[in-house]
Each structure stands twice: as C-alpha cells, then as structure tokens.
C-alpha positions in Angstrom: 5.6 -28.7 -3.8 7.4 -26.2 -1.6 5.6 -22.9 -0.8 8.3 -21.0 -2.7 7.6 -23.0 -5.9 3.8 -22.6 -5.7 3.8 -18.9 -6.6 5.2 -17.8 -10.0 6.8 -14.4 -10.0 6.6 -13.5 -13.7 4.2 -10.6 -13.2 4.4 -7.8 -10.7 1.4 -6.5 -8.9 1.7 -3.3 -10.9 1.2 -5.3 -14.1 -1.5 -7.5 -12.7 -3.6 -4.7 -11.2 -4.2 -3.0 -14.6 -5.1 -6.5 -16.0 -8.0 -6.5 -13.5 -6.8 -9.6 -11.7 -9.0 -9.9 -8.5 -6.2 -11.3 -6.4 -4.0 -8.4 -7.4 -6.7 -5.9 -6.4 -7.1 -7.6 -3.1 -3.4 -7.3 -2.5 -3.3 -3.6 -3.5 -6.2 -2.7 -1.2 -4.6 -4.8 1.7 -1.3 -3.0 1.1 -2.6 0.6 0.8 -6.2 0.5 2.2 -5.1 1.2 5.8 -3.0 4.2 4.7 -5.8 5.7 2.6 -8.2 5.2 5.5 -5.8 6.9 7.9 -5.3 9.9 5.5 -9.1 10.3 5.1 -9.8 9.8 8.8 -8.1 13.1 9.5 -11.0 14.9 7.6 -13.4 13.7 10.4 -15.9 12.3 8.0 -18.8 10.2 9.2 -18.1 6.5 9.2 -20.2 5.8 6.1 -18.8 8.8 4.2 -15.3 7.6 5.1 -16.0 4.2 3.6 -17.6 5.8 0.5 -14.6 8.1 -0.1 -12.1 5.2 0.4 -14.1 3.2 -2.2 -14.0 6.2 -4.6 -10.3 6.4 -4.2 -9.8 2.8 -5.2 -12.3 3.2 -8.0 -10.2 6.1 -9.3 -7.0 4.0 -9.0 -8.7 1.3 -11.0 -9.7 3.8 -13.7 -6.3 5.4 -13.8 -3.7 2.8 -12.8 -2.4 2.6 -16.3 -1.4 6.2 -16.2 0.8 5.9 -13.2 4.4 6.2 -14.3 7.6 6.1 -12.3 9.8 8.0 -14.8 11.9 9.8 -12.1 13.2 8.5 -8.8 10.9 10.9 -6.9 7.8 9.5 -8.6 6.1 7.3 -6.0 2.9 5.3 -6.1 2.1 6.5 -2.6 2.3 10.2 -3.7 0.1 9.5 -6.7 -2.4 7.6 -4.5 -2.4 10.5 -2.0 -3.3 13.0 -4.8 -6.2 10.8 -5.7 -7.3 10.6 -2.1 -7.2 14.3 -1.7 -9.1 14.9 -5.0 -11.8 12.4 -3.9 -12.1 14.0 -0.5 -12.6 17.4 -2.2 -15.1 15.9 -4.6 -17.0 14.6 -1.5 -17.3 18.0 0.0 -18.4 19.5 -3.4 -21.1 16.9 -3.8 -22.3 17.6 -0.3 -22.5 21.3 -1.0 -24.6 20.6 -4.1 -26.9 18.4 -2.1 -27.6 20.9 0.6 -31.3 21.6 0.4 -30.9 25.2 1.7 -28.5 27.3 -0.3 -26.6 29.6 1.9 -23.8 29.5 4.5 -23.9 25.8 4.9 -23.3 25.1 1.2 -20.7 27.9 1.0 -19.0 26.4 4.0 -18.8 23.0 2.4 -17.4 24.5 -0.8 -14.8 26.4 1.2 -14.0 23.2 3.1 -13.5 21.4 -0.2 -10.9 23.9 -1.4 -9.1 24.0 1.9 -8.9 20.4 2.7 -5.5 18.8 3.0 -4.2 15.4 4.0 -1.5 15.0 6.6 2.1 14.8 5.8 3.3 11.4 6.8 6.6 10.6 8.3 8.3 9.1 5.2 10.3 6.4 6.9 7.4 5.4 9.1 4.9 5.0 6.3 7.4 3.2 4.1 8.1 0.7 6.9 4.4 0.2 7.5 3.8 -0.5 3.9 6.9 -2.8 3.6 5.7 -4.8 6.6 2.2 -5.2 5.2 3.8 -6.3 1.9 5.9 -8.8 3.8 2.9 -10.2 5.6 1.1 -10.7 2.3 3.8 -13.1 1.0 4.7 -14.9 4.2 2.7 -18.0 3.4 4.6 -18.5 0.2 7.8 -19.5 2.1 8.8 -22.4 4.3 9.0 -21.5 8.0 12.8 -21.6 8.1 13.2 -19.4 5.0 10.7 -17.0 6.5 12.4 -16.9 9.9 15.8 -16.4 8.4 14.5 -13.4 6.4 12.5 -11.9 9.3 15.3 -12.2 11.9 18.0 -10.8 9.6 16.0 -8.0 7.9 13.1 -7.0 10.2 14.8 -7.7 13.5 18.2 -6.7 12.1 20.1 -9.6 13.7 23.5 -10.9 12.6 23.5 -13.7 10.0 25.7 -16.0 12.1 23.4 -15.7 15.1 20.3 -16.4 13.1 22.1 -19.4 11.4 23.0 -20.9 14.8 19.5 -20.3 16.2 17.7 -21.9 13.1 20.2 -24.7 12.6 21.1 -23.4 9.1 24.4 -22.4 7.5 25.1 -18.7 7.2 25.0 -19.1 3.4 21.5 -20.7 3.7 20.3 -17.7 5.8 21.7 -15.3 3.2 20.0 -17.3 0.4 16.7 -17.3 2.3 16.9 -13.5 2.9 17.7 -12.9 -0.7 14.8 -15.2 -1.9 12.2 -13.3 0.2 13.6 -9.9 -0.8 13.5 -10.9 -4.5 9.9 -12.1 -4.1 9.0 -8.7 -2.6 10.6 -6.8 -5.5 9.0 -9.1 -8.0 5.5 -8.8 -6.5 5.4 -5.2 -5.4 8.1 -3.5 -7.5 7.2 0.2 -8.0 4.3 0.0 -5.6 6.6 -0.1 -2.6 8.3 3.1 -3.7 
C-alpha cells in the first residue's frame, strides 16, 4: 500500500477535533502549540506558569471548538485561538491576585496587569507560513518520496516545474499531479484551521 493510500481524507481536522479523536488533538497541538507558547512567552511568565497557561488554552479550545465558525472570510482560527490565549493569560493574573496572601499593592498590581495584558501582533504572512510549514511536516510521511519532493521543490522552494521534473526524473505532468495531491491533502486535513 502506498503512503498516499494509507490515510483516508474523508474527515478534516476541524471535524475530528470536536469528536475528541486523540490523533486529531495531537495534530492540533503540534500545529498551534508553538504559536501559543510564543504568544504567552511575551508575558514573561515563570516556566511552570507558562506551561499551565498553555494547557488552559488548549483546554478552552477543547471545550469550545464546536463554537468556532468561519462564516466570514476574515474569521480565522488563529484569531479565535489568540483571543482564548489572551483570556487565559488574564485569568492567570486574576487567579494570582486572589491567591496573594497579603492584600494590597501586590494584589492590585496583578489585577491591573490582568486588565492591561496584551499579546503581540504577529506578522501575518510570517505566522501563516510557519503554520503552513508545520502542517506540511505533519503529513510528509503520508507521501512517497518523489511525490513529496515534487511538492516541496515546486511549492516551498518555488522552483519551476520543468526543472523539478528533470531533477526527479518525472514528467512535468507527474510533478503537477504530485503537487496537487499534497495540496489537496493539506486542504482536506487542515481546512479552516490553516486560515
């Protein structure tokens, strides 16, 4: 059985995640975990607090994933996720303020920090490329090496089809078909989550 035939594409990640499929959750965290971690790292949390808040973000995603909708072109999973991350970061500061044993400036400072906290604005194209490349790496093993190389060289390296065909010993049509096959798999797997 070829790698391409071993993975059915009938369900997208966005339909498998709400169905609580463990493999889908692993993929979602692999895809977006580094981005959430980077966002939250800007708050200069202690390492253990950073891990806890990241976990709370994905807990909230799990609890609310069915409510994510992409009704308009500007509705993006990444924006929805960032809102959750910001809310969980604010919750963290509020909880810290409640747990301060001496009420006073320290607790007030934490409450003010909770209200003032923001997450950095990301360079849209850079983040989209980063997520796309992570998504691509998650499906690489599903394809034969030539199929994968044809896709990688034409899409990621932005090389000419004819040059890639010569290099890989494939016809230009086979290179285009391989490129299309990988792109279709990306759309089928990650659909709205790459938006």
